[in-house]
N, C-alpha and C positions, 0 to 999 in steps of 0.2 A: 779045820781049819785047812788051808790048800800050805803046800808049802810053797815057799818065796822061788824056787829053785822050778817049779811047775807053772808056772805064769809066762806066758809069750810075751816077747817084745818082738812086734812091728815097725821095721824102720820105711819109711816111705822116701828115698832120694832118688833122683836121677842120675847124679854124677856115683862112677861107681869107686874112683877111687874115696868119697866121702866114705862109701860104704863097707868098703875095705878096712880103714882105719877105725870107724867106728866099730865093726867087728874085734878089729887089734885092738884096739881101744878096750872093750868090756875083757877082752881075754886077759890083758894086762892089768885092769881092774876086779878080775878074779870073780867077773860074775858069768852064774852058772846056768844063768836063763837062755833057753832055746831061742834061736835071731832067724828072724823072718825081714826078707827084703820083699818089696815091692818098687818099682821104678819112675812111676807118675799117680797121678790122685785117681784116675779111672781104673789101676789094675788094684791100688788100695781099697776102693769097693769094691771090685770085684771080690779080692782076697775075704772081705767083710759080710760081703752077700753070699760069700760059696759059687758064684757063679762063673763063666767064661774061663774051666782052667780051675778054678778052685772049687768043685765039688765035692774032690775027693776029700775034704776039710770037715763037710759038712756034720760028721759027729765028734770032731776034734772041738775045746776050747776056742773061744776068740781071743784074739789079745790080751792082755790084764795091761798092758804100754803099747802105746802109739808113738813114734819116733819120726816125728813129720817137718819134712825141707818145707817150704812156703814156696820157692819157685820150681816148679816143675814142668816138664809139656802135658798136653793134651786135658788135664785139669790141675790146676796147678793146689796149693795146700790150702788156700782163703777157702776155695769152694767143697775142698772132700770137706773141712773141719766145719763147716757151717753145715753139711752133709749130715756129718756124722752127728753133732749136736745137734738136730734136728730129729734126727732117730732117736722113740722109748728106748729101740734093741739094743744101740749102741752107744748113747749121750751120756752113760757112765762110766765107758772106759775110760781111762785119763792119757790126754793126748797132750804132748810136750813137743813146742814148736824147736827144734834143732835147725838153727839156718844161719845161714851167713850174714842176715839184716840184721843193723841194730837200726831200724829208722821207727821215729814216733809212729808215725800212722802203721805202721805193720804191728808192733807191738799194741797199739789200742785196738785195734781193728780184730787183731785176733781174739785178746780177750772181752770184746764186745761181740765174738763170734762162740764164746765159754770154752775157750782152749784153756787147762790146768795150767802152765807153762810155759815160761818164752824163756828160749837161752840161746844167744850168739855164742855160734861155734868156735870154739877157741883156734886160736892158728897156730898152736906146736899139739904136736900127739900127747907131750906129755900134760897140756891143758885136759886135751881130747877125756883121757886117762881121769885123771879127776871129777870132769862133767860127769864120763860115765858112773867111777864107785859112788859120787854121789846120787846120781838120779838112783840108781840100783838102789841104794842104802835109804833115800827117802822113800820111793813108791812102794819097795817090798819087805823093810826092815819097820820102818814107823810109820805109816800111813795104813787103816785100815781099809780096805777095800770092796767094793759092795761086790757079792756071786756073781760070774758068767751067768747073766740069761739064760745060755743057749744048755745050759747045764739040768 
């Protein structure tokens, strides 16, 4: 069984402040997992497919959890989610939408596309710490995840 701390979290978010807050919140929540960032849906797919600057990760495990913002440039989160969930090698990676949107259409559409969870970003740092702690506990301590297909 894989050590919960060895599972990589990949966050796709174009807002540098949100990325920094997420990093600080994970640290405050005492989540020890390695955290990687991409800034748009195209970079997310490049990271997952190990292309366009991510070739050096070819022998590394895929992320065990993707935190996905919906509203990003180039390829938005909805498009990236659709691509991830339609690929047999990627579709088992849990994807949690973490976004400012609470629009019913976004919630319904992302679940239709196969998202595992939809979370609206809290407005306070303390709220974000609680969300990160809860996500970590749920995805890395409670849920049994399938093995990484790249291993």
